[in-house]
C-alpha positions in Angstrom: 20.2 35.8 20.2 16.8 34.3 19.4 14.6 36.0 16.8 11.4 37.6 17.8 8.3 36.3 16.1 7.7 39.5 14.2 11.3 39.6 13.0 11.2 36.2 11.5 11.2 36.2 7.6 7.9 35.2 6.0 7.9 32.0 3.9 5.4 31.0 1.3 5.3 27.8 -0.8 3.7 28.1 -4.3 3.2 25.2 -6.7 3.5 25.7 -10.5 2.7 22.1 -11.7 -1.0 22.7 -12.3 -2.2 21.9 -8.7 -1.7 25.3 -7.2 -5.5 25.7 -6.8 -6.0 22.2 -5.3 -7.0 22.1 -1.7 -4.6 19.2 -1.2 -2.3 18.5 -4.2 -2.2 14.8 -5.1 0.7 13.0 -6.8 1.6 9.5 -7.9 4.9 7.7 -8.6 7.3 9.6 -10.9 5.1 12.7 -10.9 6.9 16.0 -10.8 6.3 18.4 -8.0 7.3 21.9 -9.1 7.1 25.3 -7.4 9.0 28.0 -5.6 9.5 29.3 -2.2 9.2 33.0 -1.5 11.1 34.5 1.4 10.4 38.0 2.6 12.5 39.3 5.5 11.1 42.0 7.8 14.5 43.1 9.2 18.0 42.7 8.0 18.7 39.0 8.6 21.8 36.8 8.1 20.9 33.5 6.4 23.4 30.7 6.3 21.3 28.4 4.3 17.8 27.5 3.2 16.6 23.9 3.0 13.7 22.8 0.8 12.8 19.2 1.2 10.1 16.7 0.3 9.5 14.6 3.4 7.5 11.6 4.5 7.1 10.6 8.1 5.5 7.6 9.6 4.2 7.9 13.2 2.5 5.4 15.4 1.1 5.4 19.0 0.0 2.3 20.8 -2.0 2.6 24.0 -1.2 0.2 26.8 -4.2 -0.8 28.8 -3.8 -2.5 32.2 -5.6 -2.9 35.5 -2.7 -1.2 37.4 -1.6 2.3 36.8 2.0 1.1 36.3 1.0 -0.9 33.2 -0.9 1.8 31.5 0.5 4.4 29.1 1.6 4.5 25.5 4.5 3.6 23.3 5.3 5.6 20.2 7.2 4.9 17.0 8.6 7.3 14.4 10.3 6.9 11.1 11.5 9.6 8.7 10.8 7.4 5.7 11.8 9.9 3.0 13.7 13.2 2.6 14.5 14.6 -0.8 16.6 17.8 -0.6 16.5 20.5 -3.3 20.1 21.8 -3.9 20.3 25.6 -3.7 23.0 27.2 -5.8 25.3 29.6 -4.0 24.4 32.4 -6.4 20.8 32.3 -5.1 21.9 34.0 -1.8 23.8 37.3 -1.4 27.5 37.0 -1.0 27.4 38.6 2.5 24.7 36.2 3.6 22.5 39.1 4.7 19.1 39.7 3.1 17.5 43.1 2.8 14.2 43.8 4.6 11.1 44.0 2.4 12.8 42.4 -0.6 11.3 39.1 -1.7 13.7 36.3 -2.6 12.6 33.4 -4.7 13.9 29.8 -4.6 12.5 27.3 -7.2 12.3 23.6 -6.4 11.5 20.5 -8.4 11.0 17.0 -7.0 10.0 13.6 -8.5 8.1 11.1 -6.4 10.4 8.1 -6.2 9.4 4.6 -6.9 10.9 3.2 -3.7 12.7 4.1 -0.5 16.4 3.8 0.2 17.7 0.6 1.8 18.8 2.5 4.9 15.1 3.2 5.6 14.7 -0.5 6.8 17.8 -1.8 8.6 16.2 -3.6 11.5 16.0 -7.3 12.0 13.6 -9.1 9.7 12.6 -12.7 9.1 13.2 -12.8 5.4 14.3 -10.6 2.5 10.8 -10.4 1.1 9.8 -8.4 4.1 12.6 -6.0 3.4 11.4 -5.6 -0.1 7.9 -4.8 1.1 9.1 -2.3 3.7 11.0 -0.3 1.0 8.0 0.3 -1.1 6.7 3.9 -1.0 3.7 4.1 1.3 0.5 6.1 0.5 -0.7 9.0 2.6 -2.8 7.5 5.5 -4.4 8.8 8.7 -4.0 12.5 7.9 -7.5 14.0 8.0 -6.3 17.1 6.1 -4.9 15.0 3.3 -7.9 12.8 2.8 -10.1 15.1 0.7 -12.2 15.1 -2.4 -12.1 18.7 -3.7 -13.0 20.4 -0.4 -14.9 17.5 1.1 -13.3 15.5 3.9 -13.1 11.8 3.4 -12.5 8.8 5.6 -9.5 6.6 4.8 -10.5 4.2 7.6 -7.2 4.7 9.5 -7.0 4.8 13.3 -5.7 7.7 15.3 -2.6 5.7 16.2 -1.2 5.5 12.7 0.0 8.3 10.4 1.8 8.5 7.0 2.2 12.1 6.0 3.9 13.9 3.1 4.8 17.5 2.9 7.1 20.1 1.2 9.1 21.7 4.0 11.3 24.8 4.0 13.6 25.9 6.8 15.9 28.9 7.2 19.2 28.5 9.1 21.1 31.3 10.8 24.2 30.4 12.9 24.5 27.8 15.5 23.3 27.5 19.1 26.1 28.4 21.5 25.3 25.6 23.9 24.4 22.6 21.7 26.3 23.6 18.5 23.2 22.8 16.4 21.9 24.9 13.6 19.4 27.7 14.5 16.2 27.4 12.5 14.8 30.9 12.5 11.8 30.2 10.3 9.9 27.2 9.0 7.0 26.5 6.7 5.4 23.4 5.2 2.7 22.4 2.7 0.9 19.1 2.9 0.5 17.0 -0.2 -1.1 13.6 -0.8 0.8 10.8 -2.4 -0.8 7.6 -3.8 2.1 5.6 -5.3 1.6 3.3 -8.3 1.4 -0.2 -7.0 1.5 -3.2 -9.4 -0.6 -6.3 -8.9 1.4 -8.9 -6.9 1.1 -12.7 -7.2 -1.5 -14.2 -4.8 -0.6 -14.8 -1.2 0.5 -18.2 0.1 -2.4 -18.8 2.4 -1.7 -21.1 5.4 -5.2 -21.8 6.7 -5.8 -22.3 10.4 -3.9 -20.7 13.2 -1.1 -19.3 11.1 -3.3 -16.6 9.4 -6.8 -15.1 9.3 -7.8 -16.3 5.9 -10.1 -19.2 5.0 -10.3 -20.4 1.4 -12.3 -23.6 2.0 -15.1 -24.6 4.3 -16.9 -27.9 4.8 -20.3 -28.1 6.6 -22.4 -31.2 7.4 -26.1 -30.6 6.5 -29.1 -32.0 8.4 -32.8 -31.6 8.1 -33.1 -30.8 11.8 -31.1 -30.8 15.1 -31.7 -34.5 15.9 -32.0 -35.7 12.3 -29.5 -37.7 10.2 -27.0 -36.0 8.1 -28.1 -35.7 4.5 -24.6 -34.7 3.1 -21.7 -32.4 3.2 -21.5 -29.0 1.5 -18.1 -27.8 0.4 -17.5 -24.1 -0.3 -14.1 -22.9 -1.6 -12.6 -20.0 -3.6 -9.2 -18.4 -4.4 -7.8 -14.9 -4.2 -9.3 -12.8 -7.0 -7.5 -10.3 -9.1 -6.6 -7.0 -7.4 -8.9 -4.1 -7.1 -7.1 -1.6 -9.3 -7.5 2.1 -8.4 -7.5 4.4 -11.5 -4.8 7.0 -12.1 -5.1 10.1 -9.9 -5.4 12.4 -13.0 -8.1 10.3 -14.6 -10.9 12.6 -15.7 -13.7 9.9 -15.8 -12.6 7.1 -13.5 -14.8 4.1 -13.8 -15.8 1.7 -11.0 -13.1 -0.2 -9.3 -14.1 -3.8 -9.7 -12.9 -7.4 -9.8 -14.5 -10.9 -9.9 -14.4 -13.8 -7.4 -15.5 -17.3 -8.2 -17.1 -19.6 -5.5 -16.9 -23.3 -6.2 -19.5 -25.4 -4.4 -19.7 -29.2 -4.0 -22.3 -31.3 -2.3 -21.4 -34.9 -1.3 -24.7 -36.6 -0.5 -24.9 -39.1 2.3 -27.3 -41.3 0.4 -28.4 -41.6 -3.2 -31.8 -40.0 -2.4 -30.3 -36.9 -0.9 -30.6 -33.7 -3.0 -28.3 -30.6 -2.8 -29.6 -27.7 -0.8 -31.3 -24.7 -2.3 -29.0 -21.7 -2.1 -30.2 -18.5 -0.4 -28.3 -15.2 -0.3 -24.6 -14.2 -0.7 -23.4 -11.3 1.4 -20.1 -9.7 0.5 -18.1 -7.4 2.8 -14.7 -5.9 2.6 -12.6 -6.0 5.8 -10.2 -3.1 6.0 -7.4 -3.8 8.5 -4.7 -1.3 9.6 -1.8 -2.9 11.6 0.5 -0.5 13.4 3.3 -1.0 15.9 5.7 1.1 18.0 8.6 -1.2 17.2 9.6 -2.3 13.7 7.8 -5.4 12.4 10.0 -8.4 11.7 7.4 -10.0 9.4 4.3 -8.9 7.6 1.1 -9.2 9.7 -0.7 -12.4 9.2 -2.7 -13.0 12.3 -4.9 -10.4 14.0 -4.5 -12.3 17.3 -0.8 -11.3 17.4 -1.9 -7.6 17.6 -4.5 -8.0 20.3 -3.6 -7.3 24.0 -0.1 -6.2 23.0 1.8 -3.3 24.4 3.7 -2.7 21.2 1.1 -3.6 18.5 -2.3 -2.2 17.5 -5.0 -3.3 15.1 -8.0 -1.4 13.7 -10.5 -3.2 11.5 -13.4 -1.6 9.7 -16.1 -3.5 7.7 -17.4 -2.1 4.4 -20.7 -3.7 3.1 -20.4 -4.3 -0.6 -23.4 -6.3 -1.8 -26.1 -8.8 -0.9 -27.7 -10.8 -3.6 -30.0 -13.9 -4.0 -28.3 -16.9 -5.6 -31.2 -19.3 -5.5 -31.1 -19.5 -9.3 -27.7 -21.3 -9.2 -27.8 -24.6 -11.0 -26.4 -27.8 -9.5 -24.8 -30.3 -11.9 -24.8 -34.0 -11.0 -21.6 -36.0 -11.5 -21.7 -39.8 -11.6 -18.7 -42.2 -11.5 -18.9 -42.4 -15.3 -18.8 -38.6 -16.1 -16.7 -37.4 -13.2 -14.4 -34.7 -14.5 -10.7 -35.1 -14.1 -9.4 -32.8 -11.4 -7.1 -30.3 -12.9 -3.5 -30.2 -11.7 -2.1 -27.5 -9.5 0.6 -25.1 -10.7 2.9 -23.1 -8.5 2.4 -19.4 -8.8 5.1 -16.7 -8.7 6.6 -15.7 -5.4 4.3 -13.5 -3.4 5.3 -10.4 -1.5 4.2 -12.3 1.7 5.3 -15.9 1.4 6.9 -18.6 -0.5 5.4 -20.8 -3.2 1.7 -21.5 -3.0 -0.2 -23.9 -5.2 -3.5 -23.0 -6.7 -5.9 -24.6 -9.2 -5.0 -23.9 -12.8 -8.6 -22.9 -13.5 -11.1 -21.0 -11.5 -13.7 -23.6 -12.5 -11.7 -26.6 -11.3 -13.8 -29.2 -9.5 -13.6 -28.8 -5.7 -11.8 -31.5 -3.7 -14.1 -34.1 -2.1 -15.1 -33.7 1.5 -13.8 -35.9 4.3 -17.0 -37.9 4.3 -17.0 -38.6 0.5 -16.5 -42.2 -0.6 -14.8 -43.0 -3.9 -17.2 -43.8 -6.7 -20.3 -42.1 -5.3 -22.2 -39.4 -7.1 -21.8 -35.7 -6.1 -23.0 -32.2 -7.3 -21.2 -29.0 -8.2 -22.2 -25.4 -8.7 -20.3 -22.2 -9.4 -21.0 -18.6 -8.4 -19.5 -15.6 -10.1 -19.3 -12.8 -7.5 -18.6 -9.3 -8.8 -16.7 -7.1 -6.3 -17.1 -3.3 -6.7 -15.7 -0.7 -4.3 -18.3 1.9 -3.2 -17.9 5.2 -5.1 -18.5 8.8 -4.1 -22.1 9.7 -3.5 -23.2 13.3 -3.6 -24.3 14.5 -0.1 -22.5 11.6 1.6 -20.4 13.1 4.4 -18.8 9.8 5.3 -17.3 9.0 2.0 -14.7 6.3 2.3 -11.5 6.2 0.2 -9.2 3.2 -0.4 -5.4 3.3 -0.5 -3.3 0.6 -2.0 -2.2 -2.4 0.0 1.2 -1.6 1.6 3.6 -2.8 4.4 6.1 -0.5 6.1 8.2 -1.0 9.2 5.5 0.5 11.5 2.2 0.6 9.6 0.5 -1.9 7.2 -2.9 -1.8 5.4 -4.4 -5.1 4.4 -7.8 -6.0 2.8 -9.9 -9.2 2.9 -13.2 -10.3 1.3 -15.7 -11.7 3.7 -18.2 -14.0 1.8 -21.3 -15.4 3.7 -23.5 -17.9 1.9 -26.8 -19.2 3.3 -28.6 -22.2 2.1 -31.9 -24.1 2.8 -31.8 -27.8 3.6 -34.6 -29.8 2.0 -37.2 -30.6 4.6 -35.8 -28.2 7.2 -37.8 -25.2 8.2 -36.0 -23.9 11.4 -32.3 -23.5 10.8 -30.6 -21.7 7.9 -27.0 -23.0 7.6 -24.4 -20.4 6.8 -20.8 -20.7 5.5 -18.1 -18.1 5.6 -15.0 -17.6 3.5 -12.3 -14.9 4.0 -10.2 -14.3 1.0 -7.1 -12.0 0.7 -7.5 -9.3 -1.9 -5.0 -6.6 -2.9 -5.8 -3.0 -3.8 -3.3 -1.8 -6.4 -3.0 1.5 -8.2 -2.3 2.6 -11.7 0.3 5.3 -12.5 -0.5 8.5 -14.3 -0.3 8.1 -18.1 2.5 10.7 -18.4 4.6 9.2 -15.5 8.0 8.5 -17.1 11.5 8.6 -15.5 13.8 11.2 -17.0 16.8 9.7 -18.8 19.4 11.3 -21.0 19.9 10.4 -24.7 23.0 8.4 -23.8 21.0 6.3 -21.3 18.3 5.7 -23.8 20.8 4.4 -26.3 22.5 2.2 -23.7 19.1 0.8 -22.8 18.3 0.0 -26.4 21.7 -1.8 -26.8 21.1 -3.8 -23.7 17.6 -4.8 -24.8 19.0 -6.0 -28.1 21.6 -8.1 -26.4 19.5 -9.4 -23.5 15.8 -9.5 -24.4 13.3 -10.0 -21.7 11.6 -13.3 -20.8 9.1 -14.2 -23.4 7.8 -17.4 -21.7 4.0 -17.6 -21.7 2.4 -16.9 -18.3 0.5 -19.6 -16.4 -3.2 -19.9 -17.3 -4.4 -18.9 -13.8 -2.6 -15.6 -14.0 -2.6 -14.4 -17.6 -1.7 -10.7 -17.1 1.7 -9.5 -15.9 1.8 -6.6 -13.5 5.0 -5.3 -15.3 6.1 -6.0 -18.9 9.2 -8.0 -19.1 12.4 -6.4 -20.2 11.9 -2.8 -19.1 15.7 -2.1 -19.3 18.2 -1.1 -16.6 17.1 0.4 -13.4 20.1 2.7 -13.0 22.6 4.5 -15.1 25.3 2.0 -13.9 23.2 -0.9 -15.4 23.1 1.0 -18.7 26.9 1.0 -18.8 27.5 4.6 -17.8 30.3 5.4 -15.4 29.2 7.5 -12.4 31.6 10.4 -12.9 30.9 14.0 -13.6 33.3 13.9 -16.5 30.8 11.7 -18.4 28.3 14.0 -20.0 25.7 11.2 -20.4 25.6 10.5 -16.7 23.1 12.8 -15.0 24.3 12.2 -11.4 22.7 9.8 -8.9 19.0 10.1 -8.5 19.3 9.5 -4.8 22.1 10.1 -2.3 22.4 9.0 1.3 24.9 11.5 2.9 24.0 13.4 6.0 25.9 16.1 7.8 27.8 14.8 10.8 27.0 17.7 13.1 23.2 17.7 12.7 21.3 14.5 11.9 18.2 16.5 11.0 19.8 18.5 8.2 20.8 16.6 5.1 24.1 17.5 3.5 23.5 19.3 0.2 25.8 18.4 -2.7 27.0 21.3 -4.8 25.4 20.2 -8.1 21.8 21.5 -8.7 21.0 18.8 -11.2 19.5 16.3 -8.9 17.8 15.9 -5.5 19.2 13.9 -2.6 17.2 11.4 -0.7 18.0 10.7 2.9 16.3 8.5 5.3 16.5 7.5 8.9 16.0 4.4 11.0 12.8 3.9 12.9 12.9 5.6 16.3 10.9 4.2 19.3 10.1 6.1 22.4 7.9 5.2 25.4 6.4 7.2 28.1 
């Protein structure tokens, strides 16, 4: 018999981790989420079980636009990316299973934001294992207007309506089973939204394949003329490389500074004649391109070309441009190089494997001499100049109702967020008064995020001793990093990633083994309800495969 609305027990979720007064509680990787659920029945109710979970869902919706009504509609995708279950001890419920009306019952819970998802989250076909690794990283909250806040001020995370990554603490009461379907009856349900910004390390630069294979351009050559029907005076070369990541401060930082990085533009002018002089530089305009890729079917590869997401019934793309700066660079100094003082071009070194591609090659120094243009003849003089371009994300401004927030770069099965720097340089050709040549570069840039200072995984004393022994026997790699990338995103030799690596046997008889941090079992009769193991010492993470529906 279905419960009437007034007979359903009341559920209330209260946090006790210091964020109970926050409009939207925010957490990072390894942060603890503590609180309790209060259940107050209004009538005598039989409760079979109570489920308290930390969940993350990814939803997409792609509109199909066509000239005929039969080709219009939408396709939707859904992935239960994360489900952590709080075990409830049997002593927390009355032996009879019936709760007294008017009497509050309290059920505490404690979760830890995991560092990554279970492998079962991404089991679809992919092009390479690097894509799988990217899809198993914890995504940040995106596209949920109630989760993008600063205090009580709504903010814009620049996500389209067709993409959503949402986290919540959810509680459900189960009483009996449906007579027809045999599934559990959920008599009451309550949820509390939270915001999760995972800690994301800085990854090695991308392997950029310029041209039709991706949207980036790291080098541009442009012939310069005094006028439309005048002879060419030379060729201007503009090139750069991916800068260091824009690193977001920890969520609990009291006085976060500006989020900034530095890009270097290398210029070269190859004159067509000995009398030709390099152009006078004008302005440099910097913009940040924020691209959100979303699909109703799991992506086989990371998105590289925006053209693949245009006019597609299964893919969608939303791009927003954020102006960063516009500065005059007329004071830049050109340096002349003759055949006698031509600097030796520095060799290229392979960088570490990127999260997106194989093994790119980049200059060993940001001030390496640019490669000659196609029109350059060996032994001729040429000019070089270098521009340092500071990149700073816009911060919060009082009274600004359209404040933009930035989430870390991420790639999931259905949604991806990618950033790129758009650099536009104008110059003035000597003797020309009509046209102002412009050159464009589009550089990939990553937005990473720092963890909170007190974010530490919980380990037992036995695990700590095993880690210490392992570090003594197998020290980390101490080889010096390459000059072009001097800082490591993670320190080498951080120890084992699981109790099994530390030499602990996964048995309950071993007192040093705390039990698995994550489990993967689900009940056979109801795919929406995770099977709760009897031990209350750990949570269970379950995940589902991406579901796709069309209508």
